[in-house]
N, CA, C and O atoms as a MOPAC input file, in Angstrom:
PM7 MOZYME 1SCF
protein

 N      0.85300 1    -1.16800 1     0.00000 1
 C      0.00000 1     0.00000 1     0.00000 1
 C      0.90500 1     1.23900 1     0.00000 1
 O      1.97300 1     1.25000 1     0.61100 1
 N      0.45000 1     2.26100 1    -0.69200 1
 C      1.16800 1     3.53000 1    -0.76300 1
 C      0.25900 1     4.65700 1    -0.29600 1
 O     -0.96600 1     4.55300 1    -0.34900 1
 N      0.87400 1     5.71600 1     0.15600 1
 C      0.15800 1     6.94900 1     0.44900 1
 C      0.64900 1     7.99600 1    -0.52700 1
 O      1.84700 1     8.26300 1    -0.62200 1
 N     -0.29100 1     8.58800 1    -1.25500 1
 C      0.03500 1     9.72700 1    -2.10700 1
 C     -0.21200 1    10.96800 1    -1.27400 1
 O     -1.34800 1    11.25500 1    -0.89600 1
 N      0.83700 1    11.69500 1    -0.99200 1
 C      0.69600 1    12.93200 1    -0.23000 1
 C      0.45000 1    14.03600 1    -1.24600 1
 O      1.30900 1    14.37000 1    -2.06100 1
 N     -0.75900 1    14.59000 1    -1.16500 1
 C     -1.23600 1    15.53100 1    -2.17600 1
 C     -2.02000 1    16.62700 1    -1.46900 1
 O     -2.97400 1    16.34800 1    -0.74400 1
 N     -1.62000 1    17.85600 1    -1.67900 1
 C     -2.29900 1    19.01100 1    -1.08000 1
 C     -2.44700 1    18.85200 1     0.43200 1
 O     -3.47200 1    19.22100 1     1.00600 1
 N     -1.41900 1    18.30400 1     1.06700 1
 C     -1.41800 1    18.18000 1     2.51600 1
 C     -2.17100 1    16.99000 1     3.06500 1
 O     -2.24700 1    16.82300 1     4.28300 1
 N     -2.73200 1    16.15700 1     2.20100 1
 C     -3.46900 1    14.97500 1     2.64800 1
 C     -2.76800 1    13.71500 1     2.16300 1
 O     -2.20400 1    13.69000 1     1.06900 1
 N     -2.80700 1    12.67200 1     2.98300 1
 C     -2.25500 1    11.37600 1     2.59400 1
 C     -3.39300 1    10.50200 1     2.10000 1
 O     -4.29600 1    10.14700 1     2.85800 1
 N     -3.34000 1    10.16300 1     0.83000 1
 C     -4.36900 1     9.33000 1     0.20900 1
 C     -3.80900 1     7.92400 1     0.05300 1
 O     -2.85600 1     7.71700 1    -0.69800 1
 N     -4.38700 1     6.96200 1     0.75100 1
 C     -3.90000 1     5.58600 1     0.70200 1
 C     -4.51300 1     4.85900 1    -0.48900 1
 O     -5.73200 1     4.80500 1    -0.65300 1
 N     -3.62900 1     4.30200 1    -1.31300 1
 C     -4.07400 1     3.57100 1    -2.49900 1
 C     -3.10100 1     2.43200 1    -2.76400 1
 O     -2.11400 1     2.27200 1    -2.04600 1
 N     -3.37300 1     1.65400 1    -3.77500 1
 C     -2.51600 1     0.52800 1    -4.11300 1
 C     -1.18300 1     0.95900 1    -4.70200 1
 O     -1.04900 1     2.05300 1    -5.25000 1
 N     -0.20500 1     0.07700 1    -4.57600 1
 C      1.14600 1     0.36400 1    -5.07800 1
 C      1.15800 1     0.69100 1    -6.56900 1
 O      1.75100 1     1.68400 1    -6.99000 1
 N      0.49200 1    -0.15800 1    -7.36900 1
 C      0.51100 1     0.04300 1    -8.81300 1
 C     -0.22800 1     1.31700 1    -9.20000 1
 O      0.19500 1     2.03000 1   -10.11000 1
 N     -1.31900 1     1.60300 1    -8.52100 1
 C     -2.07400 1     2.82900 1    -8.80300 1
 C     -1.22400 1     4.04700 1    -8.49000 1
 O     -1.17100 1     4.98700 1    -9.28300 1
 N     -0.56300 1     4.04000 1    -7.34800 1
 C      0.29900 1     5.17100 1    -6.97400 1
 C      1.40800 1     5.36100 1    -7.99500 1
 O      1.72300 1     6.49100 1    -8.36900 1
 N      2.00400 1     4.25900 1    -8.44800 1
 C      3.09400 1     4.34200 1    -9.41700 1
 C      2.62500 1     4.97300 1   -10.72700 1
 O      3.30100 1     5.84400 1   -11.27300 1
 N      1.47200 1     4.53700 1   -11.22900 1
 C      0.98900 1     5.05100 1   -12.51300 1
 C      0.52500 1     6.50500 1   -12.37800 1
 O      0.63400 1     7.26700 1   -13.33900 1
 N      0.01600 1     6.90400 1   -11.22300 1
 C     -0.33100 1     8.31400 1   -10.99600 1
 C      0.92600 1     9.16700 1   -11.08000 1
 O      0.91900 1    10.23200 1   -11.69700 1
 N      2.00600 1     8.70000 1   -10.46100 1
 C      3.26300 1     9.44900 1   -10.50300 1
 C      3.80200 1     9.54500 1   -11.93000 1
 O      4.29500 1    10.59600 1   -12.33900 1
 N      3.70900 1     8.45500 1   -12.68100 1
 C      4.18500 1     8.46000 1   -14.06500 1
 C      3.35000 1     9.41900 1   -14.92300 1
 O      3.89400 1    10.16800 1   -15.73400 1
 N      2.04000 1     9.38900 1   -14.73800 1
 C      1.16900 1    10.27000 1   -15.51600 1
 C      1.41300 1    11.72600 1   -15.13800 1
 O      1.43300 1    12.59800 1   -16.00700 1
 N      1.59600 1    11.99100 1   -13.85800 1
 C      1.88100 1    13.35900 1   -13.41600 1
 C      3.17300 1    13.87000 1   -14.04900 1
 O      3.25300 1    15.03300 1   -14.44300 1
 N      4.17800 1    13.01000 1   -14.14600 1
 C      5.44500 1    13.41100 1   -14.77600 1
 C      5.25100 1    13.69600 1   -16.26600 1
 O      5.82700 1    14.64600 1   -16.79600 1
 N      4.44400 1    12.87800 1   -16.93800 1
 C      4.17300 1    13.10700 1   -18.36200 1
 C      3.45600 1    14.43400 1   -18.56900 1
 O      3.80500 1    15.20400 1   -19.46500 1
 N      2.46100 1    14.69600 1   -17.74300 1
 C      1.73100 1    15.96500 1   -17.84300 1
 C      2.65600 1    17.15200 1   -17.60400 1
 O      2.61300 1    18.13800 1   -18.34000 1
 N      3.48400 1    17.05600 1   -16.58200 1
 C      4.39500 1    18.15400 1   -16.25900 1
 C      5.35500 1    18.41500 1   -17.41300 1
 O      5.63000 1    19.56700 1   -17.75000 1
 N      5.86500 1    17.34600 1   -18.01900 1
 C      6.79200 1    17.49200 1   -19.13500 1
 C      6.16400 1    18.14400 1   -20.34900 1
 O      6.85200 1    18.75600 1   -21.16600 1
 N      4.83700 1    18.00600 1   -20.46300 1
 C      4.12900 1    18.59100 1   -21.60700 1
 C      3.43400 1    19.89900 1   -21.24100 1
 O      2.69200 1    20.45500 1   -22.05100 1
 N      3.66800 1    20.39200 1   -20.03100 1
 C      3.02500 1    21.61900 1   -19.52700 1
 C      1.50400 1    21.53900 1   -19.66000 1
 O      0.85300 1    22.48800 1   -20.09600 1
 N      0.95600 1    20.39100 1   -19.27700 1
 C     -0.47800 1    20.16400 1   -19.34900 1
 C     -1.01300 1    19.76200 1   -17.98200 1
 O     -0.24600 1    19.43600 1   -17.07600 1
 N     -2.31800 1    19.78900 1   -17.84200 1
 C     -2.97100 1    19.38000 1   -16.60000 1
 C     -4.15400 1    18.47900 1   -16.93400 1
 O     -4.68700 1    18.52000 1   -18.04300 1
 N     -4.55700 1    17.66800 1   -15.96400 1
 C     -5.69800 1    16.77700 1   -16.13400 1
 C     -6.18700 1    16.37100 1   -14.75100 1
 O     -5.47000 1    16.50200 1   -13.75900 1
 N     -7.40800 1    15.87900 1   -14.70400 1
 C     -7.92700 1    15.32400 1   -13.45800 1
 C     -8.01400 1    13.81300 1   -13.59000 1
 O     -8.29000 1    13.28500 1   -14.66800 1
 N     -7.77600 1    13.13100 1   -12.49000 1
 C     -7.90100 1    11.67800 1   -12.44800 1
 C     -8.68000 1    11.29200 1   -11.19700 1
 O     -8.62100 1    11.97600 1   -10.17600 1
 N     -9.39900 1    10.20000 1   -11.29300 1
 C    -10.12700 1     9.65700 1   -10.14900 1
 C     -9.51300 1     8.30000 1    -9.84000 1
 O     -9.42900 1     7.43200 1   -10.70800 1
 N     -9.08200 1     8.12500 1    -8.58200 1
 C     -8.45200 1     6.86800 1    -8.18000 1
 C     -9.15800 1     6.32000 1    -6.94700 1
 O     -9.72700 1     7.07800 1    -6.16200 1
 N     -9.12000 1     4.99700 1    -6.77900 1
 C     -9.67600 1     4.41300 1    -5.56600 1
 C     -8.71900 1     4.63700 1    -4.39500 1
 O     -7.50100 1     4.54800 1    -4.55100 1
 N     -9.27800 1     4.92700 1    -3.23200 1
 C     -8.48900 1     5.16700 1    -2.03000 1
 C     -9.14000 1     4.47200 1    -0.83400 1
 O    -10.31900 1     4.12200 1    -0.86700 1
 N     -8.36400 1     4.28500 1     0.19800 1
 C     -8.87200 1     3.76400 1     1.46000 1
 C     -9.19000 1     4.96900 1     2.33800 1
 O     -8.32000 1     5.80000 1     2.59800 1
 N    -10.43700 1     5.06400 1     2.79200 1
 C    -10.84100 1     6.18200 1     3.64700 1
 C    -10.30000 1     5.98400 1     5.05600 1
 O     -9.78100 1     4.91600 1     5.38000 1
 N    -10.41700 1     6.99200 1     5.88000 1
 C     -9.93700 1     6.89800 1     7.26100 1
 C    -10.69600 1     5.83400 1     8.05300 1
 O    -10.17400 1     5.31100 1     9.03700 1
 N    -11.92500 1     5.50700 1     7.63500 1
 C    -12.69000 1     4.45900 1     8.33000 1
 C    -12.35500 1     3.06500 1     7.81000 1
 O    -12.86000 1     2.07100 1     8.33100 1
 N    -11.49700 1     2.98600 1     6.77500 1
 C    -11.07700 1     1.69600 1     6.24600 1
 C    -11.88500 1     1.20900 1     5.06400 1
 O    -11.58200 1     0.15600 1     4.50300 1
 N    -12.90400 1     1.94900 1     4.67400 1
 C    -13.69700 1     1.54600 1     3.51600 1
 C    -13.05400 1     2.07200 1     2.24000 1
 O    -12.15400 1     2.91200 1     2.27600 1
 N    -13.53900 1     1.55500 1     1.10500 1
 C    -13.03800 1     2.04400 1    -0.17800 1
 C    -13.80100 1     3.29600 1    -0.57800 1
 O    -15.01700 1     3.37900 1    -0.40900 1
 N    -13.07700 1     4.26300 1    -1.10700 1
 C    -13.66600 1     5.49700 1    -1.59100 1
 C    -12.95500 1     5.90500 1    -2.85900 1
 O    -12.20500 1     5.12000 1    -3.43900 1
 N    -13.18600 1     7.12000 1    -3.28900 1
 C    -12.54900 1     7.63900 1    -4.49800 1
 C    -12.03100 1     9.03900 1    -4.21300 1
 O    -12.62100 1     9.78600 1    -3.43200 1
 N    -10.93800 1     9.38100 1    -4.84800 1
 C    -10.36600 1    10.72100 1    -4.73700 1
 C    -10.11000 1    11.25300 1    -6.13900 1
 O     -9.65500 1    10.52000 1    -7.01700 1
 N    -10.40200 1    12.51900 1    -6.34100 1
 C    -10.12700 1    13.18800 1    -7.60700 1
 C     -8.90700 1    14.07100 1    -7.42000 1
 O     -8.87100 1    14.91200 1    -6.52200 1
 N     -7.91600 1    13.87800 1    -8.26200 1
 C     -6.67000 1    14.64200 1    -8.19300 1
 C     -6.54100 1    15.51400 1    -9.42800 1
 O     -6.82500 1    15.07500 1   -10.54200 1
 N     -6.11500 1    16.73500 1    -9.22700 1
 C     -5.76400 1    17.61600 1   -10.33400 1
 C     -4.25200 1    17.52900 1   -10.48600 1
 O     -3.50300 1    17.95200 1    -9.60600 1
 N     -3.81100 1    16.97600 1   -11.61200 1
 C     -2.38700 1    16.81000 1   -11.87600 1
 C     -1.94900 1    17.80000 1   -12.93300 1
 O     -2.65600 1    18.01500 1   -13.91800 1
 N     -0.79600 1    18.40200 1   -12.74000 1
 C     -0.27800 1    19.34300 1   -13.71100 1
 C      1.14800 1    19.71500 1   -13.39300 1
 O      1.75900 1    19.14100 1   -12.49200 1
 N      1.68700 1    20.67700 1   -14.12900 1
 C      3.08700 1    21.05900 1   -13.96600 1
 C      3.44200 1    21.53200 1   -12.55600 1
 O      4.58400 1    21.37800 1   -12.12400 1
 N      2.49000 1    22.09500 1   -11.84700 1
 C      2.77900 1    22.61500 1   -10.50600 1
 C      2.41200 1    21.63600 1    -9.40100 1
 O      2.57300 1    21.95200 1    -8.22200 1
 N      1.92100 1    20.45000 1    -9.75900 1
 C      1.52200 1    19.46800 1    -8.75000 1
 C      2.73200 1    19.00900 1    -7.94200 1
 O      3.80300 1    18.73000 1    -8.48300 1
 N      2.52600 1    18.94400 1    -6.65200 1
 C      3.56600 1    18.43600 1    -5.76300 1
 C      3.00300 1    17.21000 1    -5.06800 1
 O      2.20900 1    17.31400 1    -4.13300 1
 N      3.42800 1    16.05100 1    -5.54100 1
 C      2.91500 1    14.77700 1    -5.04600 1
 C      4.09400 1    13.92700 1    -4.59900 1
 O      5.14200 1    13.89500 1    -5.24400 1
 N      3.90000 1    13.24200 1    -3.48500 1
 C      4.90300 1    12.32300 1    -2.98000 1
 C      4.21800 1    10.97600 1    -2.77400 1
 O      3.12800 1    10.91600 1    -2.20600 1
 N      4.84300 1     9.90400 1    -3.22900 1
 C      4.34900 1     8.55700 1    -2.96300 1
 C      5.26800 1     7.93600 1    -1.92800 1
 O      6.48400 1     7.88300 1    -2.11000 1
 N      4.67300 1     7.46700 1    -0.84500 1
 C      5.47800 1     6.85200 1     0.20800 1
 C      4.82000 1     5.56000 1     0.67000 1
 O      3.60600 1     5.39100 1     0.55700 1
 N      5.64000 1     4.65300 1     1.19300 1
 C      5.10800 1     3.39600 1     1.70700 1
 C      4.14300 1     3.67700 1     2.84900 1
 O      4.37600 1     4.54900 1     3.68500 1
 N      3.06600 1     2.92300 1     2.86300 1
 C      2.06000 1     3.06400 1     3.91600 1
 C      1.55700 1     1.67000 1     4.27100 1
 O      0.49600 1     1.25100 1     3.80800 1
 N      2.31900 1     0.95800 1     5.09000 1
 C      1.90900 1    -0.40100 1     5.45100 1
 C      0.46800 1    -0.41900 1     5.96500 1
 O      0.04600 1     0.44400 1     6.73400 1
 N     -0.25600 1    -1.42100 1     5.51500 1
 C     -1.67200 1    -1.50900 1     5.87200 1
 C     -2.02300 1    -2.98200 1     5.99900 1
 O     -1.59900 1    -3.79800 1     5.18100 1
 N     -2.78200 1    -3.31900 1     7.00400 1
 C     -3.19900 1    -4.70800 1     7.20000 1
 C     -4.37600 1    -5.06400 1     6.30100 1
 O     -4.70900 1    -6.23900 1     6.14500 1
 N     -4.99900 1    -4.06300 1     5.71700 1
 C     -6.14000 1    -4.30500 1     4.84000 1
 C     -5.65500 1    -4.72800 1     3.45900 1
 O     -4.48200 1    -4.56400 1     3.12400 1
 N     -6.55800 1    -5.26800 1     2.67200 1
 C     -6.24500 1    -5.76000 1     1.34000 1
 C     -5.74200 1    -4.64400 1     0.42700 1
 O     -6.23500 1    -3.51700 1     0.46600 1
 N     -4.75000 1    -4.98400 1    -0.39300 1
 C     -4.19100 1    -4.04700 1    -1.37400 1
 C     -5.29700 1    -3.57100 1    -2.31700 1
 O     -6.12000 1    -4.36700 1    -2.76700 1
 N     -5.31000 1    -2.29000 1    -2.60700 1
 C     -6.28600 1    -1.74200 1    -3.54800 1
 C     -5.74900 1    -1.94800 1    -4.95700 1
 O     -4.63800 1    -1.52800 1    -5.28100 1
 N     -6.55000 1    -2.59600 1    -5.78400 1
 C     -6.18400 1    -2.83000 1    -7.18100 1
 C     -7.33500 1    -2.40600 1    -8.06900 1
 O     -8.49800 1    -2.63400 1    -7.73800 1
 N     -7.01700 1    -1.79400 1    -9.19100 1
 C     -8.03400 1    -1.41400 1   -10.16300 1
 C     -7.37500 1    -1.38300 1   -11.53400 1
 O     -6.78900 1    -0.38000 1   -11.94100 1
 N     -7.48400 1    -2.50900 1   -12.23800 1
 C     -6.81400 1    -2.65200 1   -13.52900 1
 C     -7.29300 1    -1.62200 1   -14.53900 1
 O     -6.50400 1    -1.17300 1   -15.37000 1
 N     -8.56400 1    -1.23600 1   -14.49300 1
 C     -9.06600 1    -0.26900 1   -15.46900 1
 C     -8.48500 1     1.11900 1   -15.23000 1
 O     -8.19100 1     1.83200 1   -16.19000 1
 N     -8.31500 1     1.51500 1   -13.97900 1
 C     -7.69900 1     2.81300 1   -13.67100 1
 C     -6.24400 1     2.80800 1   -14.12400 1
 O     -5.77700 1     3.76500 1   -14.74300 1
 N     -5.53700 1     1.73900 1   -13.81700 1
 C     -4.12600 1     1.63100 1   -14.20500 1
 C     -3.98100 1     1.68900 1   -15.72500 1
 O     -3.13900 1     2.42200 1   -16.24400 1
 N     -4.80100 1     0.91800 1   -16.43400 1
 C     -4.72800 1     0.90700 1   -17.90000 1
 C     -5.06500 1     2.27800 1   -18.48000 1
 O     -4.40400 1     2.73200 1   -19.41500 1
 N     -6.08700 1     2.94300 1   -17.93400 1
 C     -6.47900 1     4.26000 1   -18.42200 1
 C     -5.35800 1     5.28000 1   -18.23300 1
 O     -5.05400 1     6.03800 1   -19.15300 1
 N     -4.74600 1     5.30600 1   -17.06200 1
 C     -3.68400 1     6.27600 1   -16.80200 1
 C     -2.44200 1     5.97600 1   -17.63800 1
 O     -1.76500 1     6.89700 1   -18.09400 1
 N     -2.14200 1     4.70900 1   -17.84100 1
 C     -1.00200 1     4.35600 1   -18.71000 1
 C     -1.26300 1     4.81300 1   -20.14300 1
 O     -0.36200 1     5.32000 1   -20.81000 1
 N     -2.48700 1     4.63300 1   -20.61200 1
 C     -2.83400 1     5.05400 1   -21.96900 1
 C     -2.75600 1     6.57600 1   -22.09600 1
 O     -2.27100 1     7.09100 1   -23.10300 1
 N     -3.22800 1     7.28800 1   -21.08900 1
 C     -3.14900 1     8.76000 1   -21.13100 1
 C     -1.70000 1     9.22300 1   -21.17100 1
 O     -1.35500 1    10.13400 1   -21.92400 1
 N     -0.84700 1     8.59200 1   -20.35800 1
 C      0.57600 1     8.96200 1   -20.35000 1
 C      1.21700 1     8.63700 1   -21.69700 1
 O      2.00800 1     9.42200 1   -22.21900 1
 N      0.87500 1     7.48500 1   -22.25300 1
 C      1.43300 1     7.07800 1   -23.54000 1
 C      1.02000 1     8.06600 1   -24.63500 1
 O      1.81900 1     8.38200 1   -25.51700 1
 N     -0.20300 1     8.54800 1   -24.58300 1
 C     -0.68100 1     9.50900 1   -25.58800 1
 C      0.10400 1    10.81400 1   -25.52800 1
 O      0.30400 1    11.46800 1   -26.55100 1
 N      0.54500 1    11.19000 1   -24.34300 1
 C      1.33800 1    12.41700 1   -24.19600 1
 C      2.78100 1    12.16400 1   -24.61900 1
 O      3.37300 1    12.97000 1   -25.33700 1
 N      3.34200 1    11.04900 1   -24.17300 1
 C      4.75400 1    10.76000 1   -24.41800 1
 C      5.03500 1    10.33400 1   -25.85200 1
 O      6.13300 1    10.56400 1   -26.35900 1
 N      4.05900 1     9.71700 1   -26.51300 1
 C      4.23200 1     9.22600 1   -27.88100 1
 C      3.00100 1     9.57000 1   -28.70700 1
 O      2.21300 1     8.68500 1   -29.04200 1
 N      2.82900 1    10.84000 1   -29.03600 1
 C      1.62800 1    11.21500 1   -29.79300 1
 C      1.59100 1    10.49600 1   -31.13700 1
 O      2.62100 1    10.28200 1   -31.77700 1
 N      0.38800 1    10.13100 1   -31.54400 1
 C      0.24600 1     9.45000 1   -32.83300 1
 C      0.30000 1    10.47400 1   -33.95600 1
 O      0.05200 1    11.66300 1   -33.75300 1
 N      0.62500 1     9.99000 1   -35.12700 1
 C      0.67800 1    10.87200 1   -36.28900 1
 C     -0.54900 1    10.63000 1   -37.15600 1
 O     -1.11800 1     9.53800 1   -37.15200 1
 N     -0.94200 1    11.62600 1   -37.87700 1
 C     -2.10100 1    11.50400 1   -38.75900 1
 C     -1.68000 1    10.78400 1   -40.03400 1
 O     -0.59900 1    11.02600 1   -40.57000 1
 N     -2.53400 1     9.91200 1   -40.50400 1
 C     -2.29800 1     9.20900 1   -41.75300 1
 C     -3.23800 1     9.80800 1   -42.78300 1
 O     -4.44600 1     9.89800 1   -42.56200 1
 N     -2.67700 1    10.21600 1   -43.90600 1
 C     -3.45500 1    10.85100 1   -44.96400 1
 C     -3.67500 1     9.83300 1   -46.06300 1
 O     -2.72900 1     9.20000 1   -46.53100 1
 N     -4.92400 1     9.67600 1   -46.47400 1
 C     -5.22400 1     8.78900 1   -47.59500 1
 C     -4.80800 1     9.46800 1   -48.89600 1
 O     -4.97400 1    10.67800 1   -49.04800 1
 N     -4.27900 1     8.70700 1   -49.81200 1
 C     -3.92400 1     9.25300 1   -51.11300 1
 C     -2.57700 1     9.94500 1   -51.09000 1
 O     -1.76600 1     9.75100 1   -50.18400 1
 N     -2.36500 1    10.74300 1   -52.09400 1
 C     -1.10300 1    11.45900 1   -52.25100 1
 C     -1.05200 1    12.67300 1   -51.33400 1
 O     -2.05200 1    13.37300 1   -51.17100 1
 N      0.10000 1    12.92400 1   -50.73900 1
 C      0.22700 1    14.13500 1   -49.93400 1
 C      0.20300 1    15.35600 1   -50.83800 1
 O      0.53400 1    15.25500 1   -52.01900 1
 N     -0.18100 1    16.49800 1   -50.30800 1
 C     -0.20000 1    17.70100 1   -51.13800 1
 C      1.19900 1    17.97900 1   -51.69200 1
 O      2.19800 1    17.78300 1   -51.00000 1
 N      1.26100 1    18.43400 1   -52.93300 1
 C      2.54300 1    18.70200 1   -53.57300 1
 C      3.16100 1    19.99600 1   -53.09100 1
 O      2.48300 1    20.87000 1   -52.54900 1
 N      4.43100 1    20.09700 1   -53.29600 1
 C      5.15900 1    21.31100 1   -52.96400 1
 C      5.12300 1    22.19500 1   -54.20700 1
 O      5.39900 1    21.73600 1   -55.31500 1
 N      4.78600 1    23.44500 1   -54.01600 1
 C      4.69100 1    24.38000 1   -55.15100 1
 C      6.04600 1    24.54500 1   -55.81100 1
 O      7.07800 1    24.59300 1   -55.14100 1
 N      6.03000 1    24.62800 1   -57.10900 1
 C      7.25100 1    24.89000 1   -57.85600 1
 C      7.65200 1    26.35100 1   -57.63500 1
 O      6.78900 1    27.22300 1   -57.53000 1
 N      8.93400 1    26.61300 1   -57.56500 1
 C      9.40800 1    27.97100 1   -57.34900 1
 C      8.96100 1    28.91900 1   -58.44700 1
 O      8.76200 1    30.10800 1   -58.19900 1
 N      8.80000 1    28.39500 1   -59.67900 1
 C      8.37700 1    29.24100 1   -60.79300 1
 C      6.98600 1    29.83200 1   -60.55500 1
 O      6.67800 1    30.91500 1   -61.05300 1
 N      6.15200 1    29.12600 1   -59.79900 1
 C      4.81000 1    29.62500 1   -59.51000 1
 C      4.85400 1    30.94900 1   -58.74900 1
 O      3.90400 1    31.73100 1   -58.78200 1
 N      5.94700 1    31.18000 1   -58.08000 1
 C      6.09100 1    32.37900 1   -57.27000 1
 C      6.99000 1    33.43100 1   -57.92700 1
 O      7.32300 1    34.44500 1   -57.31400 1
 N      7.37800 1    33.17500 1   -59.18500 1
 C      8.20900 1    34.11800 1   -59.90100 1
 C      9.62800 1    34.16900 1   -59.36300 1
 O     10.29000 1    35.20300 1   -59.44700 1
 N     10.08900 1    33.07900 1   -58.82200 1
 C     11.45000 1    33.05800 1   -58.28800 1
 C     12.40800 1    32.36800 1   -59.21200 1
 O     13.59600 1    32.26700 1   -58.90600 1

């Protein structure tokens, strides 16, 4: 279990979730972008809840070990979604154009 220290609060979540949040936050910061994410967390009463984080270039987040006797929080869909978002920032796709690309104008067209 990890605690994400964010805006002065320790949010307890699973190890893999915390790791992917940190990776996505780094990708956003590198691209000078911001986004919100919703992750599962363990509430102070021990039940499962959700937290919404605003991640961006100015975000100050720390992930630290937080031993817990309760079951590890896992959410494969959250992990996959955040990995995909980070991948989209780190490796943007290129547009594919059907047919021939537009031609380059001949210099004579411009009287040169």
